[in-house]
gemmi code that builds the backbone of each chain (N, CA, C; Angstrom):
import gemmi

chains = {
    "A": [
        ("MET", (98.766, 108.413, 119.828), (98.943, 109.840, 120.059), (99.472, 110.560, 118.846)),
        ("GLU", (99.398, 109.949, 117.633), (99.878, 110.648, 116.470), (99.151, 111.976, 116.339)),
        ("ASN", (99.808, 112.959, 115.815), (99.299, 114.326, 115.652), (99.298, 115.130, 116.948)),
        ("LEU", (99.634, 114.503, 118.052), (99.621, 115.253, 119.305), (101.025, 115.579, 119.782)),
        ("ASN", (101.940, 114.709, 119.463), (103.244, 114.786, 120.089), (104.235, 115.618, 119.277)),
        ("SER", (103.975, 116.901, 119.176), (104.918, 117.714, 118.427), (106.038, 118.234, 119.318)),
        ("GLU", (105.746, 118.363, 120.605), (106.731, 118.929, 121.521), (106.323, 118.508, 122.924)),
        ("SER", (107.249, 118.051, 123.743), (106.845, 117.661, 125.081), (107.963, 117.867, 126.081)),
        ("ASN", (107.579, 118.036, 127.338), (108.528, 118.130, 128.439), (108.046, 117.242, 129.559)),
        ("ILE", (108.950, 116.445, 130.117), (108.574, 115.630, 131.266), (108.753, 116.473, 132.527)),
        ("PHE", (107.711, 116.552, 133.343), (107.798, 117.313, 134.585), (108.338, 116.451, 135.720)),
        ("ASN", (107.589, 115.390, 136.000), (107.919, 114.551, 137.152), (107.727, 113.083, 136.831)),
        ("LYS", (108.319, 112.251, 137.661), (108.270, 110.819, 137.400), (108.302, 110.054, 138.718)),
        ("ILE", (107.638, 108.892, 138.728), (107.701, 108.008, 139.892), (107.831, 106.584, 139.364)),
        ("ALA", (108.614, 105.747, 140.030), (108.756, 104.338, 139.632), (108.838, 103.495, 140.900)),
        ("VAL", (107.852, 102.609, 141.064), (107.803, 101.744, 142.258), (107.255, 100.369, 141.861)),
        ("ARG", (107.284, 99.443, 142.795), (106.648, 98.138, 142.569), (105.119, 98.330, 142.586)),
        ("PRO", (104.388, 97.647, 141.709), (102.937, 97.828, 141.673), (102.227, 97.000, 142.745)),
        ("SER", (102.354, 97.440, 143.993), (101.730, 96.705, 145.095), (100.804, 97.637, 145.870)),
        ("MET", (99.911, 97.050, 146.662), (98.999, 97.868, 147.464), (99.770, 98.676, 148.503)),
        ("GLU", (100.958, 98.189, 148.882), (101.774, 98.959, 149.829), (102.154, 100.317, 149.232)),
        ("ASN", (102.259, 100.374, 147.913), (102.651, 101.632, 147.250), (101.450, 102.387, 146.676)),
        ("TRP", (100.242, 101.901, 146.988), (99.034, 102.499, 146.400), (98.920, 104.000, 146.695)),
        ("ASP", (99.068, 104.349, 147.976), (98.897, 105.760, 148.356), (99.921, 106.651, 147.660)),
        ("GLU", (101.154, 106.155, 147.552), (102.213, 106.942, 146.902), (101.881, 107.181, 145.432)),
        ("LEU", (101.386, 106.139, 144.762), (101.026, 106.268, 143.340), (99.861, 107.245, 143.158)),
        ("MET", (98.832, 107.110, 143.987), (97.658, 107.975, 143.848), (97.964, 109.417, 144.255)),
        ("GLU", (98.829, 109.572, 145.247), (99.217, 110.940, 145.622), (99.974, 111.606, 144.483)),
        ("PHE", (100.777, 110.823, 143.759), (101.522, 111.387, 142.627), (100.571, 111.852, 141.521)),
        ("VAL", (99.666, 110.989, 141.086), (98.783, 111.384, 139.974), (97.833, 112.518, 140.393)),
        ("THR", (97.371, 112.471, 141.637), (96.467, 113.525, 142.110), (97.179, 114.869, 142.158)),
        ("SER", (98.378, 114.854, 142.694), (99.154, 116.084, 142.804), (99.483, 116.654, 141.425)),
        ("GLU", (99.916, 115.809, 140.498), (100.291, 116.284, 139.159), (99.073, 116.805, 138.406)),
        ("ALA", (97.966, 116.071, 138.468), (96.765, 116.498, 137.734), (96.242, 117.823, 138.274)),
        ("LYS", (96.215, 117.969, 139.578), (95.691, 119.206, 140.158), (96.630, 120.388, 139.913)),
        ("LYS", (97.927, 120.068, 139.794), (98.909, 121.135, 139.580), (98.802, 121.717, 138.166)),
        ("TYR", (98.525, 120.863, 137.191), (98.611, 121.314, 135.793), (97.272, 121.409, 135.065)),
        ("VAL", (96.215, 120.858, 135.653), (94.907, 120.898, 134.976), (93.950, 121.739, 135.822)),
        ("THR", (93.637, 122.930, 135.354), (92.828, 123.875, 136.125), (91.379, 123.428, 136.236)),
        ("ASP", (90.833, 122.947, 135.131), (89.430, 122.545, 135.085), (89.205, 121.340, 136.012)),
        ("LYS", (88.334, 121.520, 137.011), (88.149, 120.491, 138.043), (87.635, 119.173, 137.456)),
        ("LYS", (86.717, 119.271, 136.491), (86.154, 118.059, 135.891), (87.217, 117.297, 135.098)),
        ("LYS", (88.041, 118.035, 134.367), (89.101, 117.390, 133.584), (90.165, 116.778, 134.497)),
        ("SER", (90.496, 117.510, 135.555), (91.476, 117.014, 136.517), (90.970, 115.720, 137.167)),
        ("TYR", (89.698, 115.719, 137.560), (89.091, 114.529, 138.173), (89.110, 113.358, 137.190)),
        ("GLY", (88.780, 113.655, 135.922), (88.764, 112.600, 134.902), (90.124, 111.954, 134.718)),
        ("LEU", (91.153, 112.774, 134.753), (92.509, 112.250, 134.594), (92.910, 111.380, 135.794)),
        ("ILE", (92.544, 111.831, 136.981), (92.842, 111.043, 138.196), (92.063, 109.724, 138.167)),
        ("LEU", (90.802, 109.805, 137.768), (89.961, 108.601, 137.694), (90.535, 107.594, 136.692)),
        ("ALA", (90.879, 108.074, 135.505), (91.439, 107.178, 134.485), (92.738, 106.550, 134.973)),
        ("SER", (93.571, 107.357, 135.629), (94.843, 106.839, 136.154), (94.600, 105.768, 137.203)),
        ("GLU", (93.620, 106.026, 138.089), (93.313, 105.058, 139.142), (92.940, 103.709, 138.555)),
        ("GLU", (92.140, 103.748, 137.484), (91.678, 102.495, 136.879), (92.851, 101.728, 136.254)),
        ("ILE", (93.752, 102.446, 135.585), (94.921, 101.787, 134.974), (95.853, 101.243, 136.054)),
        ("ILE", (96.124, 102.062, 137.066), (97.014, 101.618, 138.157), (96.416, 100.385, 138.843)),
        ("SER", (95.109, 100.418, 139.042), (94.426, 99.289, 139.677), (94.629, 98.005, 138.879)),
        ("ASN", (94.465, 98.097, 137.556), (94.681, 96.918, 136.702), (96.102, 96.398, 136.836)),
        ("ILE", (97.057, 97.320, 136.847), (98.469, 96.907, 136.916), (98.776, 96.267, 138.276)),
        ("VAL", (98.274, 96.881, 139.345), (98.518, 96.333, 140.688), (97.914, 94.926, 140.813)),
        ("ARG", (96.731, 94.740, 140.230), (96.026, 93.467, 140.401), (96.493, 92.383, 139.427)),
        ("ALA", (96.980, 92.783, 138.235), (97.128, 91.753, 137.191), (98.427, 91.790, 136.397)),
        ("SER", (99.438, 92.489, 136.904), (100.656, 92.604, 136.079), (101.637, 91.453, 136.288)),
        ("GLY", (101.364, 90.606, 137.268), (102.239, 89.445, 137.450), (103.149, 89.568, 138.668)),
        ("ASP", (104.344, 89.020, 138.551), (105.284, 88.912, 139.666), (105.672, 90.288, 140.232)),
        ("LYS", (105.171, 90.588, 141.433), (105.394, 91.914, 142.035), (106.868, 92.172, 142.372)),
        ("GLU", (107.662, 91.101, 142.445), (109.083, 91.284, 142.757), (109.871, 91.730, 141.531)),
        ("LYS", (109.290, 91.523, 140.334), (110.022, 91.838, 139.107), (109.437, 93.022, 138.347)),
        ("VAL", (108.154, 93.276, 138.580), (107.480, 94.311, 137.779), (107.660, 95.691, 138.416)),
        ("LEU", (107.833, 96.680, 137.556), (107.880, 98.076, 137.986), (106.764, 98.843, 137.284)),
        ("ILE", (106.153, 99.745, 137.994), (105.214, 100.674, 137.367), (105.871, 102.054, 137.401)),
        ("GLU", (105.816, 102.719, 136.258), (106.404, 104.057, 136.177), (105.331, 105.021, 135.677)),
        ("ILE", (105.239, 106.173, 136.309), (104.282, 107.203, 135.876), (105.048, 108.503, 135.684)),
        ("SER", (104.828, 109.135, 134.542), (105.454, 110.434, 134.314), (104.396, 111.416, 133.826)),
        ("SER", (104.635, 112.678, 134.110), (103.714, 113.722, 133.649), (104.414, 114.557, 132.585)),
        ("GLN", (103.663, 114.919, 131.562), (104.232, 115.708, 130.469), (103.245, 116.764, 130.011)),
        ("LYS", (103.780, 117.781, 129.358), (102.921, 118.703, 128.625), (103.228, 118.514, 127.140)),
        ("TYR", (102.223, 118.710, 126.328), (102.393, 118.589, 124.882), (101.819, 119.831, 124.209)),
        ("VAL", (102.396, 120.178, 123.094), (101.759, 121.156, 122.210), (101.508, 120.425, 120.901)),
        ("SER", (100.242, 120.324, 120.531), (99.907, 119.577, 119.320), (100.280, 120.374, 118.073)),
        ("LYS", (100.227, 119.707, 116.938), (100.587, 120.375, 115.692), (99.650, 121.546, 115.393)),
        ("ASP", (98.415, 121.436, 115.883), (97.493, 122.568, 115.681), (97.509, 123.513, 116.883)),
        ("LYS", (98.627, 123.455, 117.637), (98.926, 124.430, 118.705), (98.015, 124.318, 119.929)),
        ("LYS", (97.365, 123.172, 120.110), (96.571, 122.974, 121.320), (97.464, 122.429, 122.430)),
        ("LYS", (97.191, 122.866, 123.651), (98.020, 122.449, 124.780), (97.387, 121.250, 125.480)),
        ("LEU", (98.207, 120.271, 125.775), (97.715, 119.073, 126.466), (98.603, 118.737, 127.647)),
        ("PHE", (97.991, 118.113, 128.652), (98.733, 117.552, 129.775), (98.499, 116.047, 129.765)),
        ("SER", (99.563, 115.282, 129.941), (99.452, 113.821, 129.880), (100.087, 113.151, 131.085)),
        ("LEU", (99.498, 112.037, 131.461), (100.149, 111.120, 132.393), (100.424, 109.838, 131.617)),
        ("THR", (101.674, 109.429, 131.596), (102.054, 108.194, 130.925), (102.361, 107.143, 131.978)),
        ("ILE", (101.639, 106.039, 131.911), (101.787, 104.969, 132.901), (102.315, 103.737, 132.180)),
        ("SER", (103.431, 103.217, 132.644), (103.980, 102.029, 131.987), (104.306, 100.953, 133.012)),
        ("ASP", (104.291, 99.708, 132.545), (104.704, 98.595, 133.401), (105.326, 97.514, 132.524)),
        ("ASN", (106.223, 96.762, 133.130), (106.887, 95.685, 132.393), (106.328, 94.318, 132.783)),
        ("GLY", (105.053, 94.317, 133.148), (104.402, 93.069, 133.533), (103.771, 92.371, 132.341)),
        ("ILE", (102.738, 91.583, 132.623), (102.048, 90.818, 131.579), (101.437, 91.778, 130.557)),
        ("LYS", (101.616, 91.445, 129.278), (101.075, 92.298, 128.216), (99.561, 92.375, 128.343)),
        ("PHE", (99.040, 93.622, 128.306), (97.588, 93.783, 128.386), (97.142, 94.935, 127.496)),
        ("ASP", (96.474, 94.603, 126.402), (95.959, 95.631, 125.491), (94.489, 95.885, 125.814)),
        ("PRO", (94.157, 97.075, 126.314), (92.758, 97.359, 126.661), (91.859, 97.601, 125.448)),
        ("LYS", (92.452, 97.658, 124.268), (91.685, 97.856, 123.022), (90.746, 99.064, 123.132)),
        ("PHE", (91.336, 100.202, 123.448), (90.550, 101.425, 123.650), (89.678, 101.772, 122.442)),
        ("LYS", (90.210, 101.533, 121.236), (89.491, 101.981, 120.036), (88.142, 101.287, 119.865)),
        ("THR", (88.035, 100.053, 120.310), (86.781, 99.317, 120.111), (85.973, 99.164, 121.403)),
        ("LEU", (86.471, 99.790, 122.470), (85.832, 99.646, 123.783), (84.502, 100.403, 123.843)),
        ("THR", (83.474, 99.759, 124.366), (82.180, 100.437, 124.544), (81.719, 100.248, 125.980)),
        ("ASN", (80.693, 101.004, 126.354), (80.105, 100.833, 127.685), (79.675, 99.373, 127.827)),
        ("PRO", (80.113, 98.678, 128.875), (79.813, 97.246, 128.997), (78.317, 96.955, 128.997)),
        ("CYS", (77.514, 97.838, 129.530), (76.073, 97.565, 129.587), (75.307, 98.819, 129.977)),
        ("PRO", (75.277, 99.833, 129.118), (74.681, 101.117, 129.520), (73.195, 101.047, 129.810)),
        ("ASP", (72.469, 100.184, 129.103), (71.013, 100.169, 129.253), (70.506, 98.951, 130.019)),
        ("ILE", (71.442, 98.199, 130.575), (71.030, 97.008, 131.316), (70.767, 97.393, 132.771)),
        ("PRO", (69.616, 97.035, 133.332), (69.343, 97.375, 134.728), (70.430, 96.841, 135.656)),
        ("ALA", (70.665, 97.574, 136.733), (71.725, 97.171, 137.664), (71.507, 95.764, 138.190)),
        ("SER", (70.238, 95.378, 138.305), (69.937, 94.056, 138.842), (70.427, 92.934, 137.933)),
        ("ASP", (70.640, 93.254, 136.648), (71.061, 92.230, 135.692), (72.520, 92.369, 135.253)),
        ("ARG", (73.198, 93.377, 135.783), (74.558, 93.628, 135.314), (75.564, 92.646, 135.890)),
        ("LYS", (76.567, 92.335, 135.056), (77.733, 91.650, 135.600), (78.581, 92.716, 136.269)),
        ("ILE", (79.180, 92.356, 137.412), (80.009, 93.321, 138.103), (81.395, 93.297, 137.471)),
        ("GLY", (81.709, 94.276, 136.685), (83.011, 94.335, 136.016), (82.879, 95.020, 134.680)),
        ("GLY", (84.009, 95.444, 134.127), (84.009, 96.056, 132.807), (83.848, 97.561, 132.814)),
        ("LEU", (83.569, 98.126, 133.977), (83.347, 99.568, 134.038), (84.648, 100.360, 134.009)),
        ("GLY", (85.696, 99.786, 134.565), (86.947, 100.512, 134.739), (87.539, 101.037, 133.441)),
        ("LEU", (87.694, 100.163, 132.451), (88.294, 100.582, 131.180), (87.375, 101.529, 130.423)),
        ("PHE", (86.055, 101.331, 130.572), (85.104, 102.267, 129.961), (85.317, 103.667, 130.535)),
        ("LEU", (85.550, 103.744, 131.840), (85.782, 105.046, 132.467), (87.108, 105.651, 132.022)),
        ("VAL", (88.119, 104.823, 131.823), (89.407, 105.343, 131.330), (89.191, 106.064, 130.005)),
        ("LYS", (88.524, 105.369, 129.097), (88.326, 105.913, 127.747), (87.479, 107.180, 127.766)),
        ("ASN", (86.532, 107.258, 128.674), (85.572, 108.359, 128.653), (85.848, 109.462, 129.672)),
        ("SER", (87.015, 109.421, 130.302), (87.326, 110.443, 131.302), (88.444, 111.378, 130.858)),
        ("CYS", (89.033, 111.097, 129.689), (90.130, 111.928, 129.178), (89.804, 112.355, 127.749)),
        ("ASP", (90.521, 113.354, 127.258), (90.320, 113.762, 125.865), (90.972, 112.774, 124.900)),
        ("HIS", (92.090, 112.168, 125.307), (92.763, 111.167, 124.478), (93.307, 110.055, 125.363)),
        ("VAL", (93.133, 108.813, 124.925), (93.802, 107.695, 125.597), (94.522, 106.884, 124.530)),
        ("ASN", (95.649, 106.342, 124.900), (96.407, 105.575, 123.927), (97.145, 104.437, 124.632)),
        ("TYR", (97.256, 103.301, 123.946), (98.035, 102.170, 124.471), (98.983, 101.684, 123.393)),
        ("ILE", (100.232, 101.480, 123.768), (101.156, 100.782, 122.868), (101.941, 99.765, 123.695)),
        ("TYR", (102.401, 98.723, 123.015), (103.278, 97.747, 123.672), (104.646, 97.856, 123.038)),
        ("GLN", (105.627, 98.249, 123.859), (107.019, 98.303, 123.405), (107.772, 97.325, 124.299)),
        ("ASN", (107.927, 96.130, 123.786), (108.498, 95.020, 124.550), (109.661, 95.469, 125.445)),
        ("PRO", (109.599, 95.332, 126.767), (108.579, 94.590, 127.526), (107.528, 95.498, 128.186)),
        ("LEU", (107.313, 96.688, 127.645), (106.488, 97.656, 128.366), (105.069, 97.819, 127.805)),
        ("ASN", (104.078, 97.748, 128.680), (102.740, 98.265, 128.382), (102.814, 99.767, 128.650)),
        ("ILE", (102.430, 100.582, 127.675), (102.495, 102.039, 127.867), (101.127, 102.655, 127.595)),
        ("TYR", (100.547, 103.243, 128.636), (99.239, 103.899, 128.543), (99.468, 105.407, 128.659)),
        ("THR", (98.914, 106.151, 127.718), (99.038, 107.607, 127.783), (97.639, 108.213, 127.893)),
        ("LEU", (97.440, 108.992, 128.946), (96.144, 109.621, 129.229), (96.333, 111.125, 129.121)),
        ("SER", (95.589, 111.770, 128.218), (95.825, 113.196, 127.955), (94.542, 113.995, 128.030)),
        ("THR", (94.719, 115.248, 128.433), (93.576, 116.158, 128.448), (94.019, 117.550, 128.006)),
        ("TYR", (93.142, 118.262, 127.338), (93.472, 119.618, 126.906), (93.535, 120.548, 128.108)),
        ("ILE", (94.484, 121.476, 128.063), (94.619, 122.451, 129.151), (94.684, 123.854, 128.551)),
        ("ASP", (94.428, 124.838, 129.403), (94.437, 126.223, 128.931), (95.843, 126.798, 128.869)),
        ("SER", (96.672, 126.353, 129.819), (97.986, 126.964, 129.927), (99.028, 125.897, 130.231)),
        ("LEU", (100.250, 126.143, 129.849), (101.322, 125.202, 130.173), (101.940, 125.498, 131.536)),
        ("GLU", (101.502, 126.580, 132.155), (102.010, 126.924, 133.480), (101.275, 126.111, 134.535)),
        ("GLU", (101.969, 125.799, 135.655), (101.288, 125.080, 136.727), (100.408, 126.027, 137.530)),
        ("ASN", (99.401, 125.445, 138.235), (98.482, 126.267, 139.033), (99.149, 126.754, 140.305)),
    ],
    "B": [
        ("MET", (94.976, 107.428, 151.348), (93.676, 107.922, 151.824), (92.896, 106.776, 152.459)),
        ("THR", (92.281, 107.072, 153.586), (91.484, 106.051, 154.264), (89.990, 106.323, 154.032)),
        ("LEU", (89.201, 105.332, 154.371), (87.749, 105.476, 154.260), (87.151, 105.083, 155.605)),
        ("THR", (86.311, 105.955, 156.134), (85.573, 105.572, 157.341), (84.089, 105.465, 156.987)),
        ("ILE", (83.440, 104.504, 157.590), (82.036, 104.246, 157.271), (81.244, 104.139, 158.568)),
        ("GLN", (80.225, 104.990, 158.671), (79.332, 104.917, 159.837), (77.970, 104.434, 159.342)),
        ("SER", (77.445, 103.432, 160.015), (76.167, 102.858, 159.597), (75.061, 103.279, 160.565)),
        ("ILE", (73.989, 103.850, 160.012), (72.847, 104.262, 160.833), (71.623, 103.491, 160.339)),
        ("GLU", (71.062, 102.658, 161.201), (69.917, 101.834, 160.801), (68.662, 102.299, 161.517)),
        ("GLU", (67.606, 102.525, 160.763), (66.346, 102.969, 161.339), (65.219, 102.267, 160.592)),
        ("ASN", (64.586, 101.332, 161.269), (63.575, 100.477, 160.638), (64.204, 99.793, 159.408)),
        ("GLN", (63.622, 100.023, 158.221), (64.172, 99.367, 157.023), (65.032, 100.314, 156.190)),
        ("ILE", (65.377, 101.445, 156.809), (66.213, 102.419, 156.096), (67.611, 102.425, 156.710)),
        ("VAL", (68.613, 102.224, 155.861), (70.001, 102.224, 156.331), (70.760, 103.347, 155.636)),
        ("THR", (71.444, 104.151, 156.435), (72.301, 105.198, 155.875), (73.748, 104.872, 156.200)),
        ("LEU", (74.575, 104.828, 155.156), (76.012, 104.664, 155.356), (76.672, 106.012, 155.117)),
        ("VAL", (77.295, 106.548, 156.149), (77.964, 107.844, 156.031), (79.437, 107.592, 155.767)),
        ("LEU", (79.876, 107.968, 154.566), (81.253, 107.693, 154.146), (82.107, 108.950, 154.269)),
        ("GLN", (83.353, 108.727, 154.619), (84.295, 109.840, 154.676), (85.647, 109.354, 154.142)),
        ("GLY", (86.133, 110.018, 153.074), (87.406, 109.613, 152.466), (87.220, 109.357, 150.987)),
        ("ASP", (88.124, 108.587, 150.393), (88.008, 108.217, 148.987), (87.508, 106.780, 148.872)),
        ("VAL", (86.705, 106.514, 147.829), (86.272, 105.134, 147.569), (86.987, 104.684, 146.301)),
        ("ASP", (88.070, 103.960, 146.479), (88.873, 103.518, 145.330), (89.231, 102.042, 145.467)),
        ("THR", (90.177, 101.590, 144.656), (90.562, 100.172, 144.670), (91.004, 99.716, 146.058)),
        ("LYS", (91.672, 100.609, 146.785), (92.195, 100.237, 148.096), (91.097, 100.172, 149.154)),
        ("THR", (90.156, 101.120, 149.097), (89.185, 101.233, 150.197), (87.821, 100.602, 149.902)),
        ("ALA", (87.487, 100.396, 148.630), (86.170, 99.848, 148.291), (85.891, 98.497, 148.962)),
        ("PRO", (86.899, 97.635, 149.157), (86.615, 96.377, 149.857), (86.012, 96.583, 151.247)),
        ("GLU", (86.360, 97.713, 151.898), (85.776, 97.997, 153.214), (84.286, 98.300, 153.088)),
        ("LEU", (83.928, 99.047, 152.036), (82.507, 99.330, 151.795), (81.760, 98.043, 151.462)),
        ("LEU", (82.402, 97.219, 150.650), (81.785, 95.954, 150.261), (81.560, 95.055, 151.483)),
        ("GLU", (82.509, 95.086, 152.411), (82.394, 94.274, 153.628), (81.214, 94.754, 154.485)),
        ("VAL", (81.080, 96.078, 154.603), (79.958, 96.622, 155.376), (78.636, 96.236, 154.713)),
        ("LEU", (78.585, 96.344, 153.396), (77.362, 95.992, 152.667), (77.040, 94.506, 152.822)),
        ("THR", (78.083, 93.682, 152.766), (77.896, 92.236, 152.893), (77.315, 91.874, 154.258)),
        ("ASN", (77.703, 92.644, 155.279), (77.240, 92.346, 156.632), (75.833, 92.873, 156.925)),
        ("LEU", (75.295, 93.699, 156.002), (73.912, 94.164, 156.174), (72.946, 93.100, 155.652)),
        ("LYS", (71.747, 93.107, 156.205), (70.724, 92.208, 155.653), (70.035, 92.956, 154.510)),
        ("LEU", (70.700, 92.973, 153.357), (70.275, 93.827, 152.246), (68.856, 93.515, 151.768)),
        ("LYS", (68.479, 92.252, 151.821), (67.141, 91.866, 151.340), (66.027, 92.494, 152.168)),
        ("GLU", (66.357, 92.842, 153.428), (65.333, 93.397, 154.326), (65.315, 94.923, 154.340)),
        ("ILE", (66.209, 95.540, 153.560), (66.305, 97.007, 153.562), (65.439, 97.571, 152.435)),
        ("SER", (64.624, 98.580, 152.759), (63.792, 99.195, 151.718), (64.510, 100.368, 151.051)),
        ("HIS", (65.360, 101.050, 151.819), (66.071, 102.204, 151.256), (67.492, 102.247, 151.824)),
        ("LEU", (68.466, 102.170, 150.925), (69.875, 102.285, 151.321), (70.374, 103.643, 150.844)),
        ("LYS", (70.805, 104.451, 151.812), (71.335, 105.772, 151.464), (72.851, 105.775, 151.680)),
        ("ILE", (73.563, 106.149, 150.634), (75.024, 106.264, 150.743), (75.350, 107.757, 150.806)),
        ("GLU", (75.724, 108.207, 151.977), (75.965, 109.644, 152.206), (77.412, 109.978, 151.803)),
        ("LEU", (77.548, 110.853, 150.790), (78.863, 111.121, 150.194), (79.349, 112.559, 150.393)),
        ("THR", (78.767, 113.254, 151.345), (79.167, 114.657, 151.568), (80.683, 114.787, 151.748)),
        ("ALA", (81.276, 113.843, 152.442), (82.710, 113.928, 152.744), (83.538, 112.984, 151.868)),
        ("VAL", (83.016, 112.688, 150.671), (83.763, 111.844, 149.722), (84.101, 112.672, 148.486)),
        ("ASN", (85.373, 112.755, 148.169), (85.799, 113.541, 147.004), (85.977, 112.705, 145.748)),
        ("PHE", (86.178, 111.393, 145.923), (86.569, 110.573, 144.773), (85.943, 109.188, 144.872)),
        ("MET", (85.407, 108.698, 143.748), (84.906, 107.320, 143.701), (85.256, 106.716, 142.345)),
        ("SER", (85.938, 105.588, 142.365), (86.313, 104.915, 141.117), (85.311, 103.801, 140.822)),
        ("SER", (85.589, 103.020, 139.780), (84.680, 101.927, 139.410), (84.556, 100.901, 140.532)),
        ("ALA", (85.565, 100.827, 141.397), (85.497, 99.893, 142.532), (84.325, 100.264, 143.444)),
        ("GLY", (84.098, 101.568, 143.625), (82.965, 102.029, 144.423), (81.649, 101.780, 143.711)),
        ("LEU", (81.644, 101.995, 142.388), (80.417, 101.750, 141.608), (80.022, 100.281, 141.681)),
        ("ARG", (81.012, 99.405, 141.655), (80.713, 97.964, 141.736), (80.060, 97.619, 143.073)),
        ("ALA", (80.464, 98.332, 144.136), (79.843, 98.100, 145.448), (78.372, 98.524, 145.418)),
        ("LEU", (78.083, 99.630, 144.707), (76.684, 100.075, 144.589), (75.854, 99.054, 143.807)),
        ("ILE", (76.433, 98.535, 142.727), (75.731, 97.521, 141.924), (75.490, 96.266, 142.755)),
        ("PHE", (76.506, 95.889, 143.534), (76.387, 94.713, 144.401), (75.189, 94.866, 145.342)),
        ("ALA", (75.101, 96.064, 145.980), (73.999, 96.296, 146.922), (72.655, 96.217, 146.215)),
        ("LYS", (72.562, 96.876, 145.066), (71.299, 96.899, 144.322), (70.862, 95.483, 143.936)),
        ("GLN", (71.830, 94.672, 143.562), (71.509, 93.301, 143.135), (71.055, 92.417, 144.288)),
        ("LYS", (71.524, 92.724, 145.492), (71.173, 91.898, 146.649), (69.877, 92.357, 147.312)),
        ("MET", (69.462, 93.589, 147.023), (68.250, 94.119, 147.651), (67.018, 93.690, 146.862)),
        ("GLY", (65.853, 93.887, 147.466), (64.611, 93.511, 146.797), (64.314, 94.412, 145.619)),
        ("HIS", (63.434, 93.956, 144.726), (63.133, 94.702, 143.495), (62.544, 96.079, 143.768)),
        ("GLU", (61.782, 96.209, 144.852), (61.127, 97.490, 145.141), (62.016, 98.429, 145.953)),
        ("SER", (63.163, 97.973, 146.342), (64.034, 98.765, 147.218), (64.751, 99.877, 146.439)),
        ("ILE", (65.239, 100.847, 147.196), (65.869, 102.025, 146.577), (67.305, 102.167, 147.091)),
        ("VAL", (68.199, 102.498, 146.161), (69.570, 102.874, 146.535), (69.754, 104.338, 146.133)),
        ("SER", (70.172, 105.163, 147.097), (70.399, 106.580, 146.802), (71.804, 106.975, 147.197)),
        ("VAL", (72.376, 107.903, 146.436), (73.599, 108.550, 146.898), (73.216, 109.971, 147.316)),
        ("VAL", (73.686, 110.355, 148.487), (73.292, 111.637, 149.072), (74.463, 112.615, 149.005)),
        ("ASN", (74.185, 113.803, 148.467), (75.172, 114.882, 148.385), (76.459, 114.480, 147.656)),
        ("ALA", (76.299, 113.735, 146.587), (77.483, 113.393, 145.766), (77.961, 114.655, 145.046)),
        ("ASN", (79.273, 114.799, 144.913), (79.771, 115.966, 144.179), (79.488, 115.793, 142.679)),
        ("GLU", (79.670, 116.860, 141.930), (79.303, 116.855, 140.505), (80.097, 115.810, 139.723)),
        ("GLU", (81.355, 115.601, 140.106), (82.203, 114.660, 139.373), (81.722, 113.224, 139.573)),
        ("ILE", (81.365, 112.883, 140.810), (80.875, 111.524, 141.091), (79.522, 111.307, 140.409)),
        ("LYS", (78.664, 112.337, 140.472), (77.366, 112.243, 139.782), (77.572, 111.992, 138.293)),
        ("ASP", (78.498, 112.728, 137.723), (78.769, 112.624, 136.289), (79.197, 111.197, 135.923)),
        ("VAL", (80.025, 110.587, 136.759), (80.488, 109.223, 136.491), (79.325, 108.231, 136.588)),
        ("ILE", (78.464, 108.425, 137.586), (77.313, 107.529, 137.752), (76.382, 107.632, 136.536)),
        ("ILE", (76.184, 108.845, 136.061), (75.322, 109.049, 134.882), (75.978, 108.467, 133.636)),
        ("LYS", (77.277, 108.736, 133.481), (78.025, 108.288, 132.294), (77.985, 106.766, 132.130)),
        ("THR", (78.008, 106.069, 133.254), (78.037, 104.605, 133.187), (76.628, 104.003, 133.112)),
        ("GLY", (75.604, 104.854, 133.145), (74.240, 104.347, 133.044), (73.661, 103.872, 134.365)),
        ("LEU", (74.402, 104.085, 135.459), (73.927, 103.584, 136.755), (72.846, 104.462, 137.375)),
        ("SER", (72.608, 105.627, 136.774), (71.586, 106.516, 137.352), (70.181, 105.932, 137.188)),
        ("THR", (70.053, 104.883, 136.376), (68.757, 104.204, 136.282), (68.504, 103.356, 137.531)),
        ("ALA", (69.567, 103.038, 138.245), (69.441, 102.175, 139.425), (69.687, 102.921, 140.730)),
        ("VAL", (70.389, 104.038, 140.629), (70.758, 104.789, 141.831), (70.180, 106.195, 141.720)),
        ("SER", (69.437, 106.610, 142.735), (68.862, 107.960, 142.681), (69.772, 108.936, 143.421)),
        ("PHE", (69.629, 110.207, 143.084), (70.429, 111.256, 143.729), (69.553, 112.018, 144.719)),
        ("ILE", (70.101, 112.258, 145.909), (69.427, 113.102, 146.895), (70.398, 114.226, 147.277)),
        ("ASN", (69.902, 115.446, 147.238), (70.720, 116.580, 147.709), (70.041, 117.198, 148.913)),
        ("ASN", (70.746, 117.224, 150.034), (70.191, 117.842, 151.239), (70.641, 119.295, 151.365)),
    ],
}
model = gemmi.Model(1)
for chain_id, residues in chains.items():
    chain = gemmi.Chain(chain_id)
    for i, (resn, *xyz) in enumerate(residues, 1):
        res = gemmi.Residue()
        res.name, res.seqid = resn, gemmi.SeqId(i, " ")
        for name, pos in zip(("N", "CA", "C"), xyz):
            atom = gemmi.Atom()
            atom.name, atom.element = name, gemmi.Element(name[0])
            atom.pos, atom.b_iso = gemmi.Position(*pos), 0.0
            res.add_atom(atom)
        chain.add_residue(res)
    model.add_chain(chain)
structure = gemmi.Structure()
structure.add_model(model)
structure.setup_entities()
């Protein structure tokens, strides 16, 4: 997120165990925050979709559910070139997982469905549903930041 | 969010009418319904999405699963998908396997 983080405010935050029991609570949080701050329906949907894919990975593969926490916070940013962004930052202290966003490509865009392996679509959608995606590992945290440009810093 | 699925079978055409979100939590229910169909004998599978606002990759995987189990000449369609779901299907290249129907 270099060049983006010139100024930020955290609006809201949620921290729970990454289990299916908490699935609805997590999705209600990201849906509510995205719809509140992102006016453009397509951008709002993209942010919710990307969040769903990351949360899904964490719920399924972060390790010991009794020890791991998933935390999601919403922020607004003003970039150095004065563009306004809304971000959802999702972190977990589970197994380290680098999605390698920079080198990620569509798993099989031109392969007929009959020949496709079922999998690999989720991270492709994360990368292609937001204006910016970023991953860093700050021991012991996997930190994913999903950002989209917005027109206004005011909520809808 | 819950997902309800109504199955309407008429000759070799099956329509699944979905209501709710198709995500990591609910997609297994769609997959279970698809698994219980005799997919090889279906000529046209219609997934009716009028009352679906959201579909993640978990839902797309269910569509791929159905297409792979059906015969080569068979058709999978999504009916009345919203613009966002259509966009995701196109973005992932699945529109070569899944057709769009708007009623």
